[in-house]
Biotite code that builds the C-alpha atoms (Angstrom):
import biotite.structure as struc

atoms = struc.array([
    struc.Atom([-4.398, -20.774, -1.633], chain_id="A", res_id=1, res_name="UNK", atom_name="CA", element="C"),
    struc.Atom([-4.495, -17.363, -3.386], chain_id="A", res_id=2, res_name="UNK", atom_name="CA", element="C"),
    struc.Atom([-4.283, -14.197, -1.278], chain_id="A", res_id=3, res_name="UNK", atom_name="CA", element="C"),
    struc.Atom([-6.253, -11.365, -2.017], chain_id="A", res_id=4, res_name="UNK", atom_name="CA", element="C"),
    struc.Atom([-4.846, -7.282, -2.371], chain_id="A", res_id=5, res_name="UNK", atom_name="CA", element="C"),
    struc.Atom([-6.030, -3.931, -2.738], chain_id="A", res_id=6, res_name="UNK", atom_name="CA", element="C"),
    struc.Atom([-4.084, -1.685, -5.504], chain_id="A", res_id=7, res_name="UNK", atom_name="CA", element="C"),
    struc.Atom([-4.629, 2.017, -4.898], chain_id="A", res_id=8, res_name="UNK", atom_name="CA", element="C"),
    struc.Atom([-3.345, 4.266, -7.662], chain_id="A", res_id=9, res_name="UNK", atom_name="CA", element="C"),
    struc.Atom([-4.616, 7.135, -10.372], chain_id="A", res_id=10, res_name="UNK", atom_name="CA", element="C"),
    struc.Atom([-1.701, 5.877, -12.622], chain_id="A", res_id=11, res_name="UNK", atom_name="CA", element="C"),
    struc.Atom([-3.125, 2.728, -14.917], chain_id="A", res_id=12, res_name="UNK", atom_name="CA", element="C"),
    struc.Atom([0.503, 1.845, -15.646], chain_id="A", res_id=13, res_name="UNK", atom_name="CA", element="C"),
    struc.Atom([1.206, 1.318, -12.466], chain_id="A", res_id=14, res_name="UNK", atom_name="CA", element="C"),
    struc.Atom([-2.233, -0.411, -10.772], chain_id="A", res_id=15, res_name="UNK", atom_name="CA", element="C"),
    struc.Atom([-1.123, -2.887, -14.499], chain_id="A", res_id=16, res_name="UNK", atom_name="CA", element="C"),
    struc.Atom([2.540, -3.655, -12.893], chain_id="A", res_id=17, res_name="UNK", atom_name="CA", element="C"),
    struc.Atom([1.574, -4.103, -8.897], chain_id="A", res_id=18, res_name="UNK", atom_name="CA", element="C"),
    struc.Atom([-0.586, -6.148, -10.447], chain_id="A", res_id=19, res_name="UNK", atom_name="CA", element="C"),
    struc.Atom([1.345, -8.426, -12.364], chain_id="A", res_id=20, res_name="UNK", atom_name="CA", element="C"),
    struc.Atom([3.684, -8.650, -10.259], chain_id="A", res_id=21, res_name="UNK", atom_name="CA", element="C"),
    struc.Atom([1.947, -10.107, -8.039], chain_id="A", res_id=22, res_name="UNK", atom_name="CA", element="C"),
    struc.Atom([-0.238, -12.158, -9.673], chain_id="A", res_id=23, res_name="UNK", atom_name="CA", element="C"),
    struc.Atom([3.024, -14.026, -10.000], chain_id="A", res_id=24, res_name="UNK", atom_name="CA", element="C"),
    struc.Atom([3.503, -14.515, -6.165], chain_id="A", res_id=25, res_name="UNK", atom_name="CA", element="C"),
    struc.Atom([-0.010, -15.714, -5.657], chain_id="A", res_id=26, res_name="UNK", atom_name="CA", element="C"),
    struc.Atom([-2.083, -12.941, -5.117], chain_id="A", res_id=27, res_name="UNK", atom_name="CA", element="C"),
    struc.Atom([-5.396, -12.074, -6.888], chain_id="A", res_id=28, res_name="UNK", atom_name="CA", element="C"),
    struc.Atom([-5.632, -9.074, -6.532], chain_id="A", res_id=29, res_name="UNK", atom_name="CA", element="C"),
    struc.Atom([-8.564, -5.484, -8.042], chain_id="A", res_id=30, res_name="UNK", atom_name="CA", element="C"),
    struc.Atom([-7.632, -2.400, -8.556], chain_id="A", res_id=31, res_name="UNK", atom_name="CA", element="C"),
    struc.Atom([-9.096, 1.069, -8.462], chain_id="A", res_id=32, res_name="UNK", atom_name="CA", element="C"),
    struc.Atom([-8.265, 4.801, -9.421], chain_id="A", res_id=33, res_name="UNK", atom_name="CA", element="C"),
    struc.Atom([-8.971, 6.799, -5.962], chain_id="A", res_id=34, res_name="UNK", atom_name="CA", element="C"),
    struc.Atom([-9.077, 6.501, -2.126], chain_id="A", res_id=35, res_name="UNK", atom_name="CA", element="C"),
    struc.Atom([-13.012, 6.713, -1.997], chain_id="A", res_id=36, res_name="UNK", atom_name="CA", element="C"),
    struc.Atom([-13.249, 4.397, -4.588], chain_id="A", res_id=37, res_name="UNK", atom_name="CA", element="C"),
    struc.Atom([-11.525, 1.306, -2.182], chain_id="A", res_id=38, res_name="UNK", atom_name="CA", element="C"),
    struc.Atom([-13.651, 2.548, 0.749], chain_id="A", res_id=39, res_name="UNK", atom_name="CA", element="C"),
    struc.Atom([-16.466, 1.177, -1.560], chain_id="A", res_id=40, res_name="UNK", atom_name="CA", element="C"),
    struc.Atom([-15.451, -2.595, -1.266], chain_id="A", res_id=41, res_name="UNK", atom_name="CA", element="C"),
    struc.Atom([-16.634, -2.413, 2.250], chain_id="A", res_id=42, res_name="UNK", atom_name="CA", element="C"),
    struc.Atom([-17.111, -5.461, 4.048], chain_id="A", res_id=43, res_name="UNK", atom_name="CA", element="C"),
    struc.Atom([-14.557, -7.314, 1.593], chain_id="A", res_id=44, res_name="UNK", atom_name="CA", element="C"),
    struc.Atom([-11.693, -5.159, 2.906], chain_id="A", res_id=45, res_name="UNK", atom_name="CA", element="C"),
    struc.Atom([-11.808, -6.450, 5.892], chain_id="A", res_id=46, res_name="UNK", atom_name="CA", element="C"),
    struc.Atom([-10.621, -9.784, 3.734], chain_id="A", res_id=47, res_name="UNK", atom_name="CA", element="C"),
    struc.Atom([-8.181, -8.068, 2.186], chain_id="A", res_id=48, res_name="UNK", atom_name="CA", element="C"),
    struc.Atom([-4.668, -9.268, 2.848], chain_id="A", res_id=49, res_name="UNK", atom_name="CA", element="C"),
    struc.Atom([-2.877, -6.417, 2.041], chain_id="A", res_id=50, res_name="UNK", atom_name="CA", element="C"),
    struc.Atom([-3.773, -3.042, 0.586], chain_id="A", res_id=51, res_name="UNK", atom_name="CA", element="C"),
    struc.Atom([-0.860, -1.055, -1.702], chain_id="A", res_id=52, res_name="UNK", atom_name="CA", element="C"),
    struc.Atom([-1.532, 2.419, -2.355], chain_id="A", res_id=53, res_name="UNK", atom_name="CA", element="C"),
    struc.Atom([-0.100, 5.960, -4.125], chain_id="A", res_id=54, res_name="UNK", atom_name="CA", element="C"),
    struc.Atom([0.334, 8.362, -1.755], chain_id="A", res_id=55, res_name="UNK", atom_name="CA", element="C"),
    struc.Atom([-0.749, 11.542, -3.778], chain_id="A", res_id=56, res_name="UNK", atom_name="CA", element="C"),
    struc.Atom([-3.911, 11.081, -5.538], chain_id="A", res_id=57, res_name="UNK", atom_name="CA", element="C"),
    struc.Atom([-6.564, 13.734, -6.665], chain_id="A", res_id=58, res_name="UNK", atom_name="CA", element="C"),
    struc.Atom([-8.965, 13.445, -3.912], chain_id="A", res_id=59, res_name="UNK", atom_name="CA", element="C"),
    struc.Atom([-8.358, 11.034, -0.822], chain_id="A", res_id=60, res_name="UNK", atom_name="CA", element="C"),
    struc.Atom([-4.459, 10.637, -0.777], chain_id="A", res_id=61, res_name="UNK", atom_name="CA", element="C"),
    struc.Atom([-3.100, 7.370, 0.908], chain_id="A", res_id=62, res_name="UNK", atom_name="CA", element="C"),
    struc.Atom([-2.272, 8.851, 4.059], chain_id="A", res_id=63, res_name="UNK", atom_name="CA", element="C"),
    struc.Atom([-6.036, 10.115, 4.386], chain_id="A", res_id=64, res_name="UNK", atom_name="CA", element="C"),
    struc.Atom([-7.135, 6.679, 3.324], chain_id="A", res_id=65, res_name="UNK", atom_name="CA", element="C"),
    struc.Atom([-4.605, 4.458, 5.441], chain_id="A", res_id=66, res_name="UNK", atom_name="CA", element="C"),
    struc.Atom([-6.088, 6.516, 8.246], chain_id="A", res_id=67, res_name="UNK", atom_name="CA", element="C"),
    struc.Atom([-9.743, 5.234, 6.985], chain_id="A", res_id=68, res_name="UNK", atom_name="CA", element="C"),
    struc.Atom([-8.645, 2.231, 6.998], chain_id="A", res_id=69, res_name="UNK", atom_name="CA", element="C"),
    struc.Atom([-7.896, 1.579, 10.304], chain_id="A", res_id=70, res_name="UNK", atom_name="CA", element="C"),
    struc.Atom([-10.621, 3.374, 11.778], chain_id="A", res_id=71, res_name="UNK", atom_name="CA", element="C"),
    struc.Atom([-12.726, 0.935, 10.306], chain_id="A", res_id=72, res_name="UNK", atom_name="CA", element="C"),
    struc.Atom([-10.897, -1.738, 11.672], chain_id="A", res_id=73, res_name="UNK", atom_name="CA", element="C"),
    struc.Atom([-9.332, -2.909, 8.395], chain_id="A", res_id=74, res_name="UNK", atom_name="CA", element="C"),
    struc.Atom([-5.543, -4.211, 10.028], chain_id="A", res_id=75, res_name="UNK", atom_name="CA", element="C"),
    struc.Atom([-4.234, -6.092, 7.153], chain_id="A", res_id=76, res_name="UNK", atom_name="CA", element="C"),
    struc.Atom([-1.074, -4.349, 6.157], chain_id="A", res_id=77, res_name="UNK", atom_name="CA", element="C"),
    struc.Atom([-0.848, -0.942, 3.652], chain_id="A", res_id=78, res_name="UNK", atom_name="CA", element="C"),
    struc.Atom([2.007, -0.264, 1.742], chain_id="A", res_id=79, res_name="UNK", atom_name="CA", element="C"),
    struc.Atom([2.302, 3.313, 0.039], chain_id="A", res_id=80, res_name="UNK", atom_name="CA", element="C"),
    struc.Atom([4.129, 3.810, -3.179], chain_id="A", res_id=81, res_name="UNK", atom_name="CA", element="C"),
    struc.Atom([5.079, 7.473, -4.128], chain_id="A", res_id=82, res_name="UNK", atom_name="CA", element="C"),
    struc.Atom([7.197, 8.705, -6.226], chain_id="A", res_id=83, res_name="UNK", atom_name="CA", element="C"),
    struc.Atom([7.411, 12.201, -3.839], chain_id="A", res_id=84, res_name="UNK", atom_name="CA", element="C"),
    struc.Atom([11.154, 13.482, -3.226], chain_id="A", res_id=85, res_name="UNK", atom_name="CA", element="C"),
    struc.Atom([10.013, 13.036, 0.517], chain_id="A", res_id=86, res_name="UNK", atom_name="CA", element="C"),
    struc.Atom([8.633, 9.979, 1.223], chain_id="A", res_id=87, res_name="UNK", atom_name="CA", element="C"),
    struc.Atom([5.189, 11.638, 1.843], chain_id="A", res_id=88, res_name="UNK", atom_name="CA", element="C"),
    struc.Atom([6.378, 13.578, 4.545], chain_id="A", res_id=89, res_name="UNK", atom_name="CA", element="C"),
    struc.Atom([5.516, 16.794, 3.294], chain_id="A", res_id=90, res_name="UNK", atom_name="CA", element="C"),
    struc.Atom([2.138, 15.167, 2.101], chain_id="A", res_id=91, res_name="UNK", atom_name="CA", element="C"),
    struc.Atom([1.465, 13.552, 5.489], chain_id="A", res_id=92, res_name="UNK", atom_name="CA", element="C"),
    struc.Atom([2.657, 16.927, 7.757], chain_id="A", res_id=93, res_name="UNK", atom_name="CA", element="C"),
    struc.Atom([0.268, 19.167, 5.750], chain_id="A", res_id=94, res_name="UNK", atom_name="CA", element="C"),
    struc.Atom([-1.754, 21.470, 7.978], chain_id="A", res_id=95, res_name="UNK", atom_name="CA", element="C"),
    struc.Atom([-5.257, 21.012, 5.644], chain_id="A", res_id=96, res_name="UNK", atom_name="CA", element="C"),
    struc.Atom([-7.181, 19.514, 8.906], chain_id="A", res_id=97, res_name="UNK", atom_name="CA", element="C"),
    struc.Atom([-7.717, 15.881, 6.896], chain_id="A", res_id=98, res_name="UNK", atom_name="CA", element="C"),
    struc.Atom([-6.947, 12.528, 9.165], chain_id="A", res_id=99, res_name="UNK", atom_name="CA", element="C"),
    struc.Atom([-3.802, 11.220, 8.042], chain_id="A", res_id=100, res_name="UNK", atom_name="CA", element="C"),
    struc.Atom([-1.753, 8.253, 9.100], chain_id="A", res_id=101, res_name="UNK", atom_name="CA", element="C"),
    struc.Atom([0.923, 6.197, 8.371], chain_id="A", res_id=102, res_name="UNK", atom_name="CA", element="C"),
    struc.Atom([0.826, 2.621, 6.362], chain_id="A", res_id=103, res_name="UNK", atom_name="CA", element="C"),
    struc.Atom([3.288, 0.098, 7.190], chain_id="A", res_id=104, res_name="UNK", atom_name="CA", element="C"),
    struc.Atom([5.573, 0.629, 4.992], chain_id="A", res_id=105, res_name="UNK", atom_name="CA", element="C"),
    struc.Atom([6.534, 3.347, 2.059], chain_id="A", res_id=106, res_name="UNK", atom_name="CA", element="C"),
    struc.Atom([8.084, 1.704, -1.701], chain_id="A", res_id=107, res_name="UNK", atom_name="CA", element="C"),
    struc.Atom([9.461, 4.947, -3.350], chain_id="A", res_id=108, res_name="UNK", atom_name="CA", element="C"),
    struc.Atom([9.211, 4.941, -7.101], chain_id="A", res_id=109, res_name="UNK", atom_name="CA", element="C"),
    struc.Atom([10.760, 4.087, -9.331], chain_id="A", res_id=110, res_name="UNK", atom_name="CA", element="C"),
    struc.Atom([11.226, 0.666, -7.871], chain_id="A", res_id=111, res_name="UNK", atom_name="CA", element="C"),
    struc.Atom([12.952, -2.260, -8.592], chain_id="A", res_id=112, res_name="UNK", atom_name="CA", element="C"),
    struc.Atom([11.575, -5.456, -9.324], chain_id="A", res_id=113, res_name="UNK", atom_name="CA", element="C"),
    struc.Atom([14.105, -6.624, -6.382], chain_id="A", res_id=114, res_name="UNK", atom_name="CA", element="C"),
    struc.Atom([12.264, -4.312, -3.943], chain_id="A", res_id=115, res_name="UNK", atom_name="CA", element="C"),
    struc.Atom([8.899, -5.623, -4.722], chain_id="A", res_id=116, res_name="UNK", atom_name="CA", element="C"),
    struc.Atom([10.356, -8.903, -4.500], chain_id="A", res_id=117, res_name="UNK", atom_name="CA", element="C"),
    struc.Atom([11.254, -8.204, -0.670], chain_id="A", res_id=118, res_name="UNK", atom_name="CA", element="C"),
    struc.Atom([7.833, -6.859, -0.078], chain_id="A", res_id=119, res_name="UNK", atom_name="CA", element="C"),
    struc.Atom([6.132, -10.059, -1.016], chain_id="A", res_id=120, res_name="UNK", atom_name="CA", element="C"),
    struc.Atom([8.062, -12.069, 0.803], chain_id="A", res_id=121, res_name="UNK", atom_name="CA", element="C"),
    struc.Atom([7.793, -9.803, 3.819], chain_id="A", res_id=122, res_name="UNK", atom_name="CA", element="C"),
    struc.Atom([4.176, -10.046, 3.159], chain_id="A", res_id=123, res_name="UNK", atom_name="CA", element="C"),
    struc.Atom([4.477, -13.767, 2.711], chain_id="A", res_id=124, res_name="UNK", atom_name="CA", element="C"),
    struc.Atom([5.679, -14.103, 6.167], chain_id="A", res_id=125, res_name="UNK", atom_name="CA", element="C"),
    struc.Atom([4.676, -11.287, 8.106], chain_id="A", res_id=126, res_name="UNK", atom_name="CA", element="C"),
    struc.Atom([5.468, -13.617, 11.455], chain_id="A", res_id=127, res_name="UNK", atom_name="CA", element="C"),
    struc.Atom([8.932, -13.931, 10.701], chain_id="A", res_id=128, res_name="UNK", atom_name="CA", element="C"),
    struc.Atom([10.658, -12.055, 12.448], chain_id="A", res_id=129, res_name="UNK", atom_name="CA", element="C"),
    struc.Atom([13.712, -12.411, 9.659], chain_id="A", res_id=130, res_name="UNK", atom_name="CA", element="C"),
    struc.Atom([11.250, -10.859, 6.733], chain_id="A", res_id=131, res_name="UNK", atom_name="CA", element="C"),
    struc.Atom([10.186, -8.269, 8.698], chain_id="A", res_id=132, res_name="UNK", atom_name="CA", element="C"),
    struc.Atom([14.468, -6.954, 9.705], chain_id="A", res_id=133, res_name="UNK", atom_name="CA", element="C"),
    struc.Atom([14.673, -7.761, 5.870], chain_id="A", res_id=134, res_name="UNK", atom_name="CA", element="C"),
    struc.Atom([12.008, -5.686, 5.025], chain_id="A", res_id=135, res_name="UNK", atom_name="CA", element="C"),
    struc.Atom([12.719, -2.752, 7.530], chain_id="A", res_id=136, res_name="UNK", atom_name="CA", element="C"),
    struc.Atom([16.750, -3.249, 6.084], chain_id="A", res_id=137, res_name="UNK", atom_name="CA", element="C"),
    struc.Atom([15.272, -1.852, 2.423], chain_id="A", res_id=138, res_name="UNK", atom_name="CA", element="C"),
    struc.Atom([14.129, 1.526, 4.292], chain_id="A", res_id=139, res_name="UNK", atom_name="CA", element="C"),
    struc.Atom([10.507, 1.115, 3.000], chain_id="A", res_id=140, res_name="UNK", atom_name="CA", element="C"),
    struc.Atom([9.149, 2.738, 6.211], chain_id="A", res_id=141, res_name="UNK", atom_name="CA", element="C"),
    struc.Atom([9.494, 6.300, 8.256], chain_id="A", res_id=142, res_name="UNK", atom_name="CA", element="C"),
])
């Protein structure tokens, strides 16, 4: 059974790369370049199995998107991808009045195929404590 993923990244190359990798693991994906565009999916967002989002994007950043999705009741895993050297800590703690929430995991760019495959193994076995432990050992979260 195919799983669904939404990929949000302002870099078309990263969008294509993530889409290609996850398609080989049973995911059907849609991609958008801005956080605001992700919100246009409306009810479809409730059917997503995972959301991948860049942290630093023009307009709504990945932390804002995470907060907005959670506020709307979207409970699927949210995996952030970032090239920021501090995994987005400074962006998260920005004092600009925007609502922000941490995603379930943060995958640093550049990431290797092995890292992405471990994230996908976690997603495919989300209820498995072994898969969660393996993903956490990657230091993908805060």
